[in-house]
mmCIF file as Biopython writes it, N, C-alpha, C and O atoms, coordinates in Angstrom:
data_model
#
loop_
_atom_site.group_PDB
_atom_site.id
_atom_site.type_symbol
_atom_site.label_atom_id
_atom_site.label_alt_id
_atom_site.label_comp_id
_atom_site.label_asym_id
_atom_site.label_entity_id
_atom_site.label_seq_id
_atom_site.pdbx_PDB_ins_code
_atom_site.Cartn_x
_atom_site.Cartn_y
_atom_site.Cartn_z
_atom_site.occupancy
_atom_site.B_iso_or_equiv
_atom_site.auth_seq_id
_atom_site.auth_asym_id
_atom_site.pdbx_PDB_model_num
ATOM 1   N N  . MET A ? 1  ? -6.609  5.664   13.918 1.0 0.0 1  A 1 
ATOM 2   C CA . MET A ? 1  ? -5.652  6.274   14.798 1.0 0.0 1  A 1 
ATOM 3   C C  . MET A ? 1  ? -4.810  5.164   15.417 1.0 0.0 1  A 1 
ATOM 4   O O  . MET A ? 1  ? -5.306  4.068   15.677 1.0 0.0 1  A 1 
ATOM 5   N N  . VAL A ? 2  ? -3.544  5.453   15.650 1.0 0.0 2  A 1 
ATOM 6   C CA . VAL A ? 2  ? -2.597  4.469   16.167 1.0 0.0 2  A 1 
ATOM 7   C C  . VAL A ? 2  ? -1.981  5.000   17.462 1.0 0.0 2  A 1 
ATOM 8   O O  . VAL A ? 2  ? -1.625  6.174   17.559 1.0 0.0 2  A 1 
ATOM 9   N N  . PHE A ? 3  ? -1.863  4.115   18.449 1.0 0.0 3  A 1 
ATOM 10  C CA . PHE A ? 3  ? -1.199  4.452   19.704 1.0 0.0 3  A 1 
ATOM 11  C C  . PHE A ? 3  ? -0.183  3.362   20.004 1.0 0.0 3  A 1 
ATOM 12  O O  . PHE A ? 3  ? -0.513  2.176   19.977 1.0 0.0 3  A 1 
ATOM 13  N N  . VAL A ? 4  ? 1.049   3.759   20.289 1.0 0.0 4  A 1 
ATOM 14  C CA . VAL A ? 4  ? 2.116   2.806   20.584 1.0 0.0 4  A 1 
ATOM 15  C C  . VAL A ? 4  ? 2.315   2.744   22.092 1.0 0.0 4  A 1 
ATOM 16  O O  . VAL A ? 4  ? 2.488   3.762   22.761 1.0 0.0 4  A 1 
ATOM 17  N N  . MET A ? 5  ? 2.287   1.521   22.604 1.0 0.0 5  A 1 
ATOM 18  C CA . MET A ? 5  ? 2.527   1.292   24.034 1.0 0.0 5  A 1 
ATOM 19  C C  . MET A ? 5  ? 3.803   0.470   24.164 1.0 0.0 5  A 1 
ATOM 20  O O  . MET A ? 5  ? 3.926   -0.601  23.570 1.0 0.0 5  A 1 
ATOM 21  N N  . ASP A ? 6  ? 4.747   0.980   24.943 1.0 0.0 6  A 1 
ATOM 22  C CA . ASP A ? 6  ? 6.029   0.298   25.085 1.0 0.0 6  A 1 
ATOM 23  C C  . ASP A ? 6  ? 6.238   -0.140  26.535 1.0 0.0 6  A 1 
ATOM 24  O O  . ASP A ? 6  ? 5.280   -0.320  27.287 1.0 0.0 6  A 1 
ATOM 25  N N  . GLU A ? 7  ? 7.488   -0.305  26.906 1.0 0.0 7  A 1 
ATOM 26  C CA . GLU A ? 7  ? 7.800   -0.792  28.250 1.0 0.0 7  A 1 
ATOM 27  C C  . GLU A ? 7  ? 7.462   0.220   29.345 1.0 0.0 7  A 1 
ATOM 28  O O  . GLU A ? 7  ? 7.574   -0.105  30.527 1.0 0.0 7  A 1 
ATOM 29  N N  . ASN A ? 8  ? 7.056   1.423   28.987 1.0 0.0 8  A 1 
ATOM 30  C CA . ASN A ? 8  ? 6.657   2.416   29.976 1.0 0.0 8  A 1 
ATOM 31  C C  . ASN A ? 8  ? 5.235   2.196   30.500 1.0 0.0 8  A 1 
ATOM 32  O O  . ASN A ? 8  ? 4.816   2.872   31.440 1.0 0.0 8  A 1 
ATOM 33  N N  . PHE A ? 9  ? 4.498   1.270   29.912 1.0 0.0 9  A 1 
ATOM 34  C CA . PHE A ? 9  ? 3.137   0.971   30.332 1.0 0.0 9  A 1 
ATOM 35  C C  . PHE A ? 9  ? 3.097   -0.392  31.003 1.0 0.0 9  A 1 
ATOM 36  O O  . PHE A ? 9  ? 3.743   -1.339  30.553 1.0 0.0 9  A 1 
ATOM 37  N N  . GLN A ? 10 ? 2.327   -0.481  32.089 1.0 0.0 10 A 1 
ATOM 38  C CA . GLN A ? 10 ? 2.130   -1.772  32.747 1.0 0.0 10 A 1 
ATOM 39  C C  . GLN A ? 10 ? 0.855   -1.718  33.571 1.0 0.0 10 A 1 
ATOM 40  O O  . GLN A ? 10 ? 0.365   -0.641  33.911 1.0 0.0 10 A 1 
ATOM 41  N N  . TYR A ? 11 ? 0.329   -2.880  33.883 1.0 0.0 11 A 1 
ATOM 42  C CA . TYR A ? 11 ? -0.844  -2.968  34.751 1.0 0.0 11 A 1 
ATOM 43  C C  . TYR A ? 11 ? -0.375  -3.281  36.153 1.0 0.0 11 A 1 
ATOM 44  O O  . TYR A ? 11 ? 0.442   -4.179  36.357 1.0 0.0 11 A 1 
ATOM 45  N N  . GLY A ? 12 ? -0.894  -2.540  37.121 1.0 0.0 12 A 1 
ATOM 46  C CA . GLY A ? 12 ? -0.564  -2.775  38.516 1.0 0.0 12 A 1 
ATOM 47  C C  . GLY A ? 12 ? -1.380  -3.927  39.064 1.0 0.0 12 A 1 
ATOM 48  O O  . GLY A ? 12 ? -2.273  -4.442  38.391 1.0 0.0 12 A 1 
ATOM 49  N N  . GLU A ? 13 ? -1.074  -4.328  40.277 1.0 0.0 13 A 1 
ATOM 50  C CA . GLU A ? 13 ? -1.797  -5.428  40.916 1.0 0.0 13 A 1 
ATOM 51  C C  . GLU A ? 13 ? -3.262  -5.088  41.145 1.0 0.0 13 A 1 
ATOM 52  O O  . GLU A ? 13 ? -4.098  -5.984  41.261 1.0 0.0 13 A 1 
ATOM 53  N N  . ASN A ? 14 ? -3.576  -3.800  41.210 1.0 0.0 14 A 1 
ATOM 54  C CA . ASN A ? 14 ? -4.961  -3.370  41.399 1.0 0.0 14 A 1 
ATOM 55  C C  . ASN A ? 14 ? -5.742  -3.327  40.083 1.0 0.0 14 A 1 
ATOM 56  O O  . ASN A ? 14 ? -6.922  -2.975  40.070 1.0 0.0 14 A 1 
ATOM 57  N N  . GLY A ? 15 ? -5.083  -3.685  38.980 1.0 0.0 15 A 1 
ATOM 58  C CA . GLY A ? 15 ? -5.753  -3.719  37.691 1.0 0.0 15 A 1 
ATOM 59  C C  . GLY A ? 15 ? -5.771  -2.400  36.954 1.0 0.0 15 A 1 
ATOM 60  O O  . GLY A ? 15 ? -6.397  -2.291  35.900 1.0 0.0 15 A 1 
ATOM 61  N N  . LYS A ? 16 ? -5.097  -1.396  37.484 1.0 0.0 16 A 1 
ATOM 62  C CA . LYS A ? 16 ? -5.053  -0.090  36.832 1.0 0.0 16 A 1 
ATOM 63  C C  . LYS A ? 16 ? -3.809  0.029   35.972 1.0 0.0 16 A 1 
ATOM 64  O O  . LYS A ? 16 ? -2.747  -0.499  36.300 1.0 0.0 16 A 1 
ATOM 65  N N  . LEU A ? 17 ? -3.968  0.733   34.865 1.0 0.0 17 A 1 
ATOM 66  C CA . LEU A ? 17 ? -2.852  0.967   33.959 1.0 0.0 17 A 1 
ATOM 67  C C  . LEU A ? 17 ? -1.908  1.983   34.580 1.0 0.0 17 A 1 
ATOM 68  O O  . LEU A ? 17 ? -2.330  3.063   34.994 1.0 0.0 17 A 1 
ATOM 69  N N  . LEU A ? 18 ? -0.640  1.637   34.642 1.0 0.0 18 A 1 
ATOM 70  C CA . LEU A ? 18 ? 0.380   2.516   35.185 1.0 0.0 18 A 1 
ATOM 71  C C  . LEU A ? 18 ? 1.308   2.958   34.069 1.0 0.0 18 A 1 
ATOM 72  O O  . LEU A ? 18 ? 1.612   2.190   33.156 1.0 0.0 18 A 1 
ATOM 73  N N  . VAL A ? 19 ? 1.750   4.193   34.152 1.0 0.0 19 A 1 
ATOM 74  C CA . VAL A ? 19 ? 2.667   4.731   33.154 1.0 0.0 19 A 1 
ATOM 75  C C  . VAL A ? 19 ? 3.883   5.281   33.880 1.0 0.0 19 A 1 
ATOM 76  O O  . VAL A ? 19 ? 3.765   6.109   34.783 1.0 0.0 19 A 1 
ATOM 77  N N  . ARG A ? 20 ? 5.046   4.810   33.474 1.0 0.0 20 A 1 
ATOM 78  C CA . ARG A ? 20 ? 6.271   5.352   34.056 1.0 0.0 20 A 1 
ATOM 79  C C  . ARG A ? 20 ? 6.441   6.788   33.591 1.0 0.0 20 A 1 
ATOM 80  O O  . ARG A ? 20 ? 5.887   7.187   32.566 1.0 0.0 20 A 1 
ATOM 81  N N  . HIS A ? 21 ? 7.184   7.538   34.323 1.0 0.0 21 A 1 
ATOM 82  C CA . HIS A ? 21 ? 7.404   8.939   33.977 1.0 0.0 21 A 1 
ATOM 83  C C  . HIS A ? 21 ? 8.104   9.038   32.623 1.0 0.0 21 A 1 
ATOM 84  O O  . HIS A ? 21 ? 9.079   8.337   32.355 1.0 0.0 21 A 1 
ATOM 85  N N  . SER A ? 22 ? 7.592   9.909   31.794 1.0 0.0 22 A 1 
ATOM 86  C CA . SER A ? 22 ? 8.225   10.191  30.514 1.0 0.0 22 A 1 
ATOM 87  C C  . SER A ? 22 ? 8.150   11.685  30.268 1.0 0.0 22 A 1 
ATOM 88  O O  . SER A ? 22 ? 7.481   12.407  31.006 1.0 0.0 22 A 1 
ATOM 89  N N  . TYR A ? 23 ? 8.822   12.143  29.248 1.0 0.0 23 A 1 
ATOM 90  C CA . TYR A ? 23 ? 8.857   13.575  28.944 1.0 0.0 23 A 1 
ATOM 91  C C  . TYR A ? 23 ? 7.449   14.107  28.707 1.0 0.0 23 A 1 
ATOM 92  O O  . TYR A ? 23 ? 7.074   15.149  29.244 1.0 0.0 23 A 1 
ATOM 93  N N  . TYR A ? 24 ? 6.670   13.384  27.898 1.0 0.0 24 A 1 
ATOM 94  C CA . TYR A ? 24 ? 5.281   13.743  27.657 1.0 0.0 24 A 1 
ATOM 95  C C  . TYR A ? 24 ? 4.390   12.905  28.569 1.0 0.0 24 A 1 
ATOM 96  O O  . TYR A ? 24 ? 4.784   11.815  28.985 1.0 0.0 24 A 1 
ATOM 97  N N  . SER A ? 25 ? 3.214   13.394  28.880 1.0 0.0 25 A 1 
ATOM 98  C CA . SER A ? 25 ? 2.278   12.643  29.704 1.0 0.0 25 A 1 
ATOM 99  C C  . SER A ? 25 ? 1.647   11.536  28.864 1.0 0.0 25 A 1 
ATOM 100 O O  . SER A ? 25 ? 0.744   11.785  28.066 1.0 0.0 25 A 1 
ATOM 101 N N  . ALA A ? 26 ? 2.132   10.321  29.054 1.0 0.0 26 A 1 
ATOM 102 C CA . ALA A ? 26 ? 1.597   9.193   28.291 1.0 0.0 26 A 1 
ATOM 103 C C  . ALA A ? 26 ? 0.143   8.938   28.664 1.0 0.0 26 A 1 
ATOM 104 O O  . ALA A ? 26 ? -0.666  8.587   27.805 1.0 0.0 26 A 1 
ATOM 105 N N  . GLU A ? 27 ? -0.195  9.111   29.936 1.0 0.0 27 A 1 
ATOM 106 C CA . GLU A ? 27 ? -1.600  8.945   30.343 1.0 0.0 27 A 1 
ATOM 107 C C  . GLU A ? 27 ? -2.479  9.967   29.636 1.0 0.0 27 A 1 
ATOM 108 O O  . GLU A ? 27 ? -3.568  9.635   29.166 1.0 0.0 27 A 1 
ATOM 109 N N  . GLY A ? 28 ? -2.015  11.192  29.561 1.0 0.0 28 A 1 
ATOM 110 C CA . GLY A ? 28 ? -2.774  12.245  28.892 1.0 0.0 28 A 1 
ATOM 111 C C  . GLY A ? 28 ? -2.940  11.968  27.410 1.0 0.0 28 A 1 
ATOM 112 O O  . GLY A ? 28 ? -4.014  12.177  26.845 1.0 0.0 28 A 1 
ATOM 113 N N  . MET A ? 29 ? -1.859  11.492  26.775 1.0 0.0 29 A 1 
ATOM 114 C CA . MET A ? 29 ? -1.938  11.172  25.349 1.0 0.0 29 A 1 
ATOM 115 C C  . MET A ? 29 ? -2.911  10.028  25.110 1.0 0.0 29 A 1 
ATOM 116 O O  . MET A ? 29 ? -3.713  10.082  24.178 1.0 0.0 29 A 1 
ATOM 117 N N  . LEU A ? 30 ? -2.851  8.995   25.941 1.0 0.0 30 A 1 
ATOM 118 C CA . LEU A ? 30 ? -3.756  7.863   25.793 1.0 0.0 30 A 1 
ATOM 119 C C  . LEU A ? 30 ? -5.205  8.310   25.965 1.0 0.0 30 A 1 
ATOM 120 O O  . LEU A ? 30 ? -6.075  7.910   25.192 1.0 0.0 30 A 1 
ATOM 121 N N  . TYR A ? 31 ? -5.462  9.126   26.962 1.0 0.0 31 A 1 
ATOM 122 C CA . TYR A ? 31 ? -6.819  9.628   27.192 1.0 0.0 31 A 1 
ATOM 123 C C  . TYR A ? 31 ? -7.316  10.427  25.985 1.0 0.0 31 A 1 
ATOM 124 O O  . TYR A ? 31 ? -8.444  10.235  25.532 1.0 0.0 31 A 1 
ATOM 125 N N  . GLN A ? 32 ? -6.483  11.311  25.471 1.0 0.0 32 A 1 
ATOM 126 C CA . GLN A ? 32 ? -6.865  12.109  24.302 1.0 0.0 32 A 1 
ATOM 127 C C  . GLN A ? 32 ? -7.180  11.225  23.104 1.0 0.0 32 A 1 
ATOM 128 O O  . GLN A ? 32 ? -8.181  11.433  22.418 1.0 0.0 32 A 1 
ATOM 129 N N  . ILE A ? 33 ? -6.334  10.251  22.855 1.0 0.0 33 A 1 
ATOM 130 C CA . ILE A ? 33 ? -6.521  9.386   21.692 1.0 0.0 33 A 1 
ATOM 131 C C  . ILE A ? 33 ? -7.806  8.570   21.827 1.0 0.0 33 A 1 
ATOM 132 O O  . ILE A ? 33 ? -8.596  8.496   20.886 1.0 0.0 33 A 1 
ATOM 133 N N  . VAL A ? 34 ? -8.017  7.964   22.985 1.0 0.0 34 A 1 
ATOM 134 C CA . VAL A ? 34 ? -9.188  7.104   23.177 1.0 0.0 34 A 1 
ATOM 135 C C  . VAL A ? 34 ? -10.481 7.912   23.095 1.0 0.0 34 A 1 
ATOM 136 O O  . VAL A ? 34 ? -11.471 7.436   22.540 1.0 0.0 34 A 1 
ATOM 137 N N  . THR A ? 35 ? -10.482 9.114   23.634 1.0 0.0 35 A 1 
ATOM 138 C CA . THR A ? 35 ? -11.714 9.899   23.634 1.0 0.0 35 A 1 
ATOM 139 C C  . THR A ? 35 ? -11.968 10.614  22.316 1.0 0.0 35 A 1 
ATOM 140 O O  . THR A ? 35 ? -13.078 11.098  22.091 1.0 0.0 35 A 1 
ATOM 141 N N  . ARG A ? 36 ? -10.980 10.693  21.443 1.0 0.0 36 A 1 
ATOM 142 C CA . ARG A ? 36 ? -11.154 11.421  20.184 1.0 0.0 36 A 1 
ATOM 143 C C  . ARG A ? 36 ? -11.181 10.523  18.951 1.0 0.0 36 A 1 
ATOM 144 O O  . ARG A ? 36 ? -11.409 11.004  17.841 1.0 0.0 36 A 1 
ATOM 145 N N  . VAL A ? 37 ? -10.951 9.238   19.134 1.0 0.0 37 A 1 
ATOM 146 C CA . VAL A ? 37 ? -10.948 8.344   17.983 1.0 0.0 37 A 1 
ATOM 147 C C  . VAL A ? 37 ? -12.354 8.271   17.394 1.0 0.0 37 A 1 
ATOM 148 O O  . VAL A ? 37 ? -13.344 8.199   18.122 1.0 0.0 37 A 1 
ATOM 149 N N  . VAL A ? 38 ? -12.424 8.291   16.066 1.0 0.0 38 A 1 
ATOM 150 C CA . VAL A ? 38 ? -13.715 8.302   15.392 1.0 0.0 38 A 1 
ATOM 151 C C  . VAL A ? 38 ? -14.057 6.919   14.851 1.0 0.0 38 A 1 
ATOM 152 O O  . VAL A ? 38 ? -15.142 6.406   15.123 1.0 0.0 38 A 1 
ATOM 153 N N  . ASP A ? 39 ? -13.167 6.317   14.103 1.0 0.0 39 A 1 
ATOM 154 C CA . ASP A ? 39 ? -13.463 5.039   13.454 1.0 0.0 39 A 1 
ATOM 155 C C  . ASP A ? 39 ? -12.807 3.855   14.147 1.0 0.0 39 A 1 
ATOM 156 O O  . ASP A ? 39 ? -13.495 2.976   14.666 1.0 0.0 39 A 1 
ATOM 157 N N  . GLU A ? 40 ? -11.501 3.832   14.157 1.0 0.0 40 A 1 
ATOM 158 C CA . GLU A ? 40 ? -10.757 2.695   14.704 1.0 0.0 40 A 1 
ATOM 159 C C  . GLU A ? 40 ? -9.582  3.180   15.521 1.0 0.0 40 A 1 
ATOM 160 O O  . GLU A ? 40 ? -8.984  4.215   15.229 1.0 0.0 40 A 1 
ATOM 161 N N  . LEU A ? 41 ? -9.261  2.415   16.550 1.0 0.0 41 A 1 
ATOM 162 C CA . LEU A ? 41 ? -8.059  2.649   17.328 1.0 0.0 41 A 1 
ATOM 163 C C  . LEU A ? 41 ? -7.198  1.411   17.201 1.0 0.0 41 A 1 
ATOM 164 O O  . LEU A ? 41 ? -7.636  0.304   17.515 1.0 0.0 41 A 1 
ATOM 165 N N  . LYS A ? 42 ? -5.987  1.598   16.746 1.0 0.0 42 A 1 
ATOM 166 C CA . LYS A ? 42 ? -5.039  0.491   16.645 1.0 0.0 42 A 1 
ATOM 167 C C  . LYS A ? 42 ? -3.963  0.716   17.689 1.0 0.0 42 A 1 
ATOM 168 O O  . LYS A ? 42 ? -3.365  1.789   17.770 1.0 0.0 42 A 1 
ATOM 169 N N  . ILE A ? 43 ? -3.728  -0.316  18.484 1.0 0.0 43 A 1 
ATOM 170 C CA . ILE A ? 43 ? -2.716  -0.238  19.533 1.0 0.0 43 A 1 
ATOM 171 C C  . ILE A ? 43 ? -1.560  -1.134  19.148 1.0 0.0 43 A 1 
ATOM 172 O O  . ILE A ? 43 ? -1.742  -2.320  18.876 1.0 0.0 43 A 1 
ATOM 173 N N  . ILE A ? 44 ? -0.375  -0.562  19.127 1.0 0.0 44 A 1 
ATOM 174 C CA . ILE A ? 44 ? 0.848   -1.321  18.850 1.0 0.0 44 A 1 
ATOM 175 C C  . ILE A ? 44 ? 1.593   -1.466  20.166 1.0 0.0 44 A 1 
ATOM 176 O O  . ILE A ? 44 ? 1.906   -0.472  20.821 1.0 0.0 44 A 1 
ATOM 177 N N  . VAL A ? 45 ? 1.876   -2.699  20.552 1.0 0.0 45 A 1 
ATOM 178 C CA . VAL A ? 45 ? 2.620   -2.963  21.781 1.0 0.0 45 A 1 
ATOM 179 C C  . VAL A ? 45 ? 4.019   -3.416  21.377 1.0 0.0 45 A 1 
ATOM 180 O O  . VAL A ? 45 ? 4.184   -4.383  20.634 1.0 0.0 45 A 1 
ATOM 181 N N  . THR A ? 46 ? 5.013   -2.706  21.876 1.0 0.0 46 A 1 
ATOM 182 C CA . THR A ? 46 ? 6.386   -3.033  21.526 1.0 0.0 46 A 1 
ATOM 183 C C  . THR A ? 46 ? 7.226   -3.211  22.796 1.0 0.0 46 A 1 
ATOM 184 O O  . THR A ? 46 ? 7.124   -2.418  23.732 1.0 0.0 46 A 1 
ATOM 185 N N  . ASN A ? 47 ? 8.040   -4.238  22.816 1.0 0.0 47 A 1 
ATOM 186 C CA . ASN A ? 47 ? 8.947   -4.521  23.937 1.0 0.0 47 A 1 
ATOM 187 C C  . ASN A ? 47 ? 8.220   -4.663  25.272 1.0 0.0 47 A 1 
ATOM 188 O O  . ASN A ? 47 ? 8.741   -4.257  26.311 1.0 0.0 47 A 1 
ATOM 189 N N  . ASN A ? 48 ? 7.012   -5.242  25.246 1.0 0.0 48 A 1 
ATOM 190 C CA . ASN A ? 48 ? 6.248   -5.382  26.481 1.0 0.0 48 A 1 
ATOM 191 C C  . ASN A ? 48 ? 5.285   -6.577  26.376 1.0 0.0 48 A 1 
ATOM 192 O O  . ASN A ? 48 ? 4.076   -6.386  26.243 1.0 0.0 48 A 1 
ATOM 193 N N  . PRO A ? 49 ? 5.812   -7.795  26.434 1.0 0.0 49 A 1 
ATOM 194 C CA . PRO A ? 49 ? 4.955   -8.975  26.261 1.0 0.0 49 A 1 
ATOM 195 C C  . PRO A ? 49 ? 3.882   -9.120  27.341 1.0 0.0 49 A 1 
ATOM 196 O O  . PRO A ? 49 ? 2.792   -9.614  27.055 1.0 0.0 49 A 1 
ATOM 197 N N  . GLU A ? 50 ? 4.170   -8.700  28.577 1.0 0.0 50 A 1 
ATOM 198 C CA . GLU A ? 50 ? 3.163   -8.810  29.637 1.0 0.0 50 A 1 
ATOM 199 C C  . GLU A ? 50 ? 1.951   -7.932  29.333 1.0 0.0 50 A 1 
ATOM 200 O O  . GLU A ? 50 ? 0.811   -8.354  29.528 1.0 0.0 50 A 1 
ATOM 201 N N  . LEU A ? 51 ? 2.195   -6.723  28.862 1.0 0.0 51 A 1 
ATOM 202 C CA . LEU A ? 51 ? 1.103   -5.819  28.506 1.0 0.0 51 A 1 
ATOM 203 C C  . LEU A ? 51 ? 0.317   -6.376  27.328 1.0 0.0 51 A 1 
ATOM 204 O O  . LEU A ? 51 ? -0.911  -6.290  27.300 1.0 0.0 51 A 1 
ATOM 205 N N  . TYR A ? 52 ? 1.014   -6.942  26.366 1.0 0.0 52 A 1 
ATOM 206 C CA . TYR A ? 52 ? 0.352   -7.514  25.195 1.0 0.0 52 A 1 
ATOM 207 C C  . TYR A ? 52 ? -0.627  -8.623  25.608 1.0 0.0 52 A 1 
ATOM 208 O O  . TYR A ? 52 ? -1.765  -8.659  25.141 1.0 0.0 52 A 1 
ATOM 209 N N  . VAL A ? 53 ? -0.179  -9.510  26.473 1.0 0.0 53 A 1 
ATOM 210 C CA . VAL A ? 53 ? -1.039  -10.606 26.951 1.0 0.0 53 A 1 
ATOM 211 C C  . VAL A ? 53 ? -2.230  -10.055 27.717 1.0 0.0 53 A 1 
ATOM 212 O O  . VAL A ? 53 ? -3.348  -10.544 27.550 1.0 0.0 53 A 1 
ATOM 213 N N  . LYS A ? 54 ? -2.012  -9.038  28.560 1.0 0.0 54 A 1 
ATOM 214 C CA . LYS A ? 54 ? -3.101  -8.445  29.334 1.0 0.0 54 A 1 
ATOM 215 C C  . LYS A ? 54 ? -4.126  -7.794  28.406 1.0 0.0 54 A 1 
ATOM 216 O O  . LYS A ? 54 ? -5.329  -7.959  28.610 1.0 0.0 54 A 1 
ATOM 217 N N  . LEU A ? 55 ? -3.670  -7.059  27.393 1.0 0.0 55 A 1 
ATOM 218 C CA . LEU A ? 55 ? -4.597  -6.422  26.464 1.0 0.0 55 A 1 
ATOM 219 C C  . LEU A ? 55 ? -5.399  -7.459  25.662 1.0 0.0 55 A 1 
ATOM 220 O O  . LEU A ? 55 ? -6.580  -7.254  25.382 1.0 0.0 55 A 1 
ATOM 221 N N  . LEU A ? 56 ? -4.757  -8.558  25.300 1.0 0.0 56 A 1 
ATOM 222 C CA . LEU A ? 56 ? -5.479  -9.626  24.607 1.0 0.0 56 A 1 
ATOM 223 C C  . LEU A ? 56 ? -6.557  -10.235 25.499 1.0 0.0 56 A 1 
ATOM 224 O O  . LEU A ? 56 ? -7.643  -10.563 25.020 1.0 0.0 56 A 1 
ATOM 225 N N  . SER A ? 57 ? -6.267  -10.389 26.802 1.0 0.0 57 A 1 
ATOM 226 C CA . SER A ? 57 ? -7.273  -10.958 27.707 1.0 0.0 57 A 1 
ATOM 227 C C  . SER A ? 57 ? -8.440  -9.977  27.898 1.0 0.0 57 A 1 
ATOM 228 O O  . SER A ? 57 ? -9.590  -10.403 28.007 1.0 0.0 57 A 1 
ATOM 229 N N  . ILE A ? 58 ? -8.157  -8.691  27.939 1.0 0.0 58 A 1 
ATOM 230 C CA . ILE A ? 58 ? -9.221  -7.684  28.036 1.0 0.0 58 A 1 
ATOM 231 C C  . ILE A ? 58 ? -10.077 -7.719  26.780 1.0 0.0 58 A 1 
ATOM 232 O O  . ILE A ? 58 ? -11.304 -7.656  26.860 1.0 0.0 58 A 1 
ATOM 233 N N  . LYS A ? 59 ? -9.442  -7.819  25.631 1.0 0.0 59 A 1 
ATOM 234 C CA . LYS A ? 59 ? -10.167 -7.883  24.356 1.0 0.0 59 A 1 
ATOM 235 C C  . LYS A ? 59 ? -11.058 -9.110  24.308 1.0 0.0 59 A 1 
ATOM 236 O O  . LYS A ? 59 ? -12.193 -9.029  23.840 1.0 0.0 59 A 1 
ATOM 237 N N  . ALA A ? 60 ? -10.566 -10.244 24.783 1.0 0.0 60 A 1 
ATOM 238 C CA . ALA A ? 60 ? -11.325 -11.490 24.765 1.0 0.0 60 A 1 
ATOM 239 C C  . ALA A ? 60 ? -12.556 -11.387 25.666 1.0 0.0 60 A 1 
ATOM 240 O O  . ALA A ? 60 ? -13.578 -12.005 25.368 1.0 0.0 60 A 1 
ATOM 241 N N  . MET A ? 61 ? -12.490 -10.631 26.747 1.0 0.0 61 A 1 
ATOM 242 C CA . MET A ? 61 ? -13.638 -10.466 27.643 1.0 0.0 61 A 1 
ATOM 243 C C  . MET A ? 61 ? -14.763 -9.703  26.937 1.0 0.0 61 A 1 
ATOM 244 O O  . MET A ? 61 ? -15.940 -9.906  27.237 1.0 0.0 61 A 1 
ATOM 245 N N  . GLY A ? 62 ? -14.397 -8.831  26.005 1.0 0.0 62 A 1 
ATOM 246 C CA . GLY A ? 62 ? -15.402 -8.023  25.319 1.0 0.0 62 A 1 
ATOM 247 C C  . GLY A ? 62 ? -16.036 -8.720  24.128 1.0 0.0 62 A 1 
ATOM 248 O O  . GLY A ? 62 ? -16.978 -8.194  23.534 1.0 0.0 62 A 1 
ATOM 249 N N  . GLU A ? 63 ? -15.543 -9.875  23.778 1.0 0.0 63 A 1 
ATOM 250 C CA . GLU A ? 63 ? -16.085 -10.581 22.597 1.0 0.0 63 A 1 
ATOM 251 C C  . GLU A ? 63 ? -17.193 -11.530 22.971 1.0 0.0 63 A 1 
ATOM 252 O O  . GLU A ? 63 ? -17.753 -12.198 22.101 1.0 0.0 63 A 1 
#
């Protein structure tokens, strides 16, 4: 399963993922995808280098 995260996603100072308002509930879509993935989840980050770096640091903590 693939989920695309763009400039509408960011981490707040409190460490929580924030989603800017969009037509569809991005938080709801992310929750559905993460809770329903069976084998692999692939996240594509586009136009958001800060989020990309943050996700890489989270991934490194789990290794």
